[in-house]
C-alpha positions as a Markdown table, in Angstrom:
| # | Residue | x | y | z |
|---|---|---|---|---|
| 1 | Unk | 148.3 | 32.0 | -115.0 |
| 2 | Unk | 147.6 | 35.7 | -114.3 |
| 3 | Unk | 146.9 | 37.9 | -117.3 |
| 4 | Unk | 149.6 | 40.4 | -118.2 |
| 5 | Unk | 146.8 | 43.0 | -119.0 |
| 6 | Unk | 144.0 | 43.0 | -116.4 |
| 7 | Unk | 141.3 | 44.5 | -118.6 |
| 8 | Unk | 141.9 | 42.1 | -121.4 |
| 9 | Unk | 142.0 | 38.9 | -119.3 |
| 10 | Unk | 139.9 | 36.2 | -120.8 |
| 11 | Unk | 138.5 | 35.3 | -117.4 |
| 12 | Unk | 138.5 | 36.4 | -113.8 |
| 13 | Unk | 138.8 | 33.9 | -111.0 |
| 14 | Unk | 136.7 | 34.4 | -107.9 |
| 15 | Unk | 137.9 | 32.4 | -104.9 |
| 16 | Unk | 136.2 | 32.2 | -101.5 |
| 17 | Unk | 139.2 | 31.8 | -99.2 |
| 18 | Unk | 137.0 | 30.4 | -96.4 |
| 19 | Unk | 135.3 | 27.6 | -98.4 |
| 20 | Unk | 137.8 | 27.3 | -101.3 |
| 21 | Unk | 134.9 | 27.6 | -103.7 |
| 22 | Unk | 136.2 | 28.8 | -107.1 |
| 23 | Unk | 134.1 | 30.5 | -109.8 |
| 24 | Unk | 135.6 | 31.3 | -113.3 |
| 25 | Unk | 133.9 | 34.4 | -114.7 |
| 26 | Unk | 134.3 | 35.2 | -118.4 |
| 27 | Unk | 135.4 | 38.8 | -119.1 |
| 28 | Unk | 132.3 | 40.2 | -120.8 |
| 29 | Unk | 133.3 | 43.8 | -120.3 |
| 30 | Unk | 133.6 | 46.5 | -123.0 |
| 31 | Unk | 137.3 | 45.7 | -123.2 |
| 32 | Unk | 136.2 | 42.4 | -124.8 |
| 33 | Unk | 133.4 | 43.7 | -126.9 |
| 34 | Unk | 130.7 | 43.4 | -124.3 |
| 35 | Unk | 129.4 | 46.0 | -121.9 |
| 36 | Unk | 130.4 | 47.5 | -118.5 |
| 37 | Unk | 133.8 | 47.5 | -116.9 |
| 38 | Unk | 135.7 | 44.7 | -115.1 |
| 39 | Unk | 135.3 | 46.3 | -111.6 |
| 40 | Unk | 131.5 | 46.2 | -112.1 |
| 41 | Unk | 131.6 | 42.6 | -113.2 |
| 42 | Unk | 133.8 | 41.5 | -110.3 |
| 43 | Unk | 131.8 | 43.5 | -107.7 |
| 44 | Unk | 128.6 | 41.9 | -108.9 |
| 45 | Unk | 130.1 | 38.5 | -107.8 |
| 46 | Unk | 130.6 | 39.8 | -104.2 |
| 47 | Unk | 134.4 | 40.1 | -104.3 |
| 48 | Unk | 136.1 | 42.1 | -101.4 |
| 49 | Unk | 139.7 | 41.8 | -102.5 |
| 50 | Unk | 141.3 | 42.1 | -105.9 |
| 51 | Unk | 144.8 | 40.6 | -106.5 |
| 52 | Unk | 146.6 | 41.8 | -109.7 |
| 53 | Unk | 150.0 | 42.2 | -111.1 |
| 54 | Unk | 149.4 | 45.9 | -111.8 |
| 55 | Unk | 146.4 | 48.1 | -112.4 |
| 56 | Unk | 145.8 | 51.7 | -113.5 |
| 57 | Unk | 144.5 | 54.5 | -111.3 |
| 58 | Unk | 141.0 | 54.6 | -112.8 |
| 59 | Unk | 140.5 | 50.9 | -112.2 |
| 60 | Unk | 141.8 | 51.1 | -108.7 |
| 61 | Unk | 139.5 | 54.0 | -107.9 |
| 62 | Unk | 136.5 | 52.1 | -109.4 |
| 63 | Unk | 137.3 | 49.0 | -107.3 |
| 64 | Unk | 137.5 | 51.2 | -104.2 |
| 65 | Unk | 134.1 | 52.8 | -105.0 |
| 66 | Unk | 132.7 | 49.2 | -104.9 |
| 67 | Unk | 134.5 | 48.6 | -101.5 |
| 68 | Unk | 137.0 | 46.2 | -103.0 |
| 69 | Unk | 140.6 | 46.5 | -101.7 |
| 70 | Unk | 143.2 | 46.1 | -104.5 |
| 71 | Unk | 146.6 | 44.5 | -103.9 |
| 72 | Unk | 149.3 | 44.7 | -106.6 |
| 73 | Unk | 152.5 | 42.7 | -107.3 |
| 74 | Unk | 150.8 | 39.3 | -108.0 |
| 75 | Unk | 152.6 | 36.9 | -110.3 |
| 76 | Unk | 152.3 | 33.3 | -111.5 |
| 77 | Unk | 149.1 | 31.4 | -111.0 |
| 78 | Unk | 146.0 | 32.4 | -109.1 |
| 79 | Unk | 147.1 | 30.0 | -106.3 |
| 80 | Unk | 150.5 | 31.8 | -106.1 |
| 81 | Unk | 148.8 | 35.2 | -105.9 |
| 82 | Unk | 146.5 | 34.1 | -103.1 |
| 83 | Unk | 149.4 | 32.5 | -101.1 |
| 84 | Unk | 151.5 | 35.7 | -101.6 |
| 85 | Unk | 148.6 | 37.8 | -100.4 |
| 86 | Unk | 148.0 | 35.6 | -97.4 |
| 87 | Unk | 151.7 | 35.7 | -96.6 |
| 88 | Unk | 151.7 | 39.5 | -96.8 |
| 89 | Unk | 153.9 | 39.8 | -99.9 |
| 90 | Unk | 151.4 | 41.9 | -102.0 |
| 91 | Unk | 151.1 | 45.6 | -101.4 |
| 92 | Unk | 147.8 | 47.5 | -101.2 |
| 93 | Unk | 147.5 | 49.7 | -104.3 |
| 94 | Unk | 148.7 | 53.3 | -103.8 |
| 95 | Unk | 149.6 | 56.2 | -106.0 |
| 96 | Unk | 153.2 | 55.1 | -105.8 |
| 97 | Unk | 152.8 | 51.5 | -107.0 |
| 98 | Unk | 149.9 | 51.6 | -109.5 |
| 99 | Unk | 150.5 | 51.5 | -113.3 |
| 100 | Unk | 151.0 | 54.9 | -114.8 |
| 101 | Unk | 151.2 | 53.6 | -118.3 |
| 102 | Unk | 148.9 | 51.2 | -120.2 |
| 103 | Unk | 151.0 | 48.1 | -119.6 |
| 104 | Unk | 149.1 | 46.2 | -116.9 |
């Protein structure tokens, strides 16, 4: 299931949509008592697209700096989110659809 709060997710799931290879990455960011930020951790794994329910403007900007496109509106499981993205149901993050409050 997707985490209700992106930065405090216990893990991040990296999926290669071409090979179906899956990697579960523990969230070792400063949000969880470690170091660094989630976008840095995810970028280090070679991700190009980030699927989330919601995300704040600072995180979106950081992902974009790493060349990672962010899509919002994901719900359910990781599999659901990937299917919704492939089917065009998720929206690319914009100033209008990102989280303005700390509830993502």
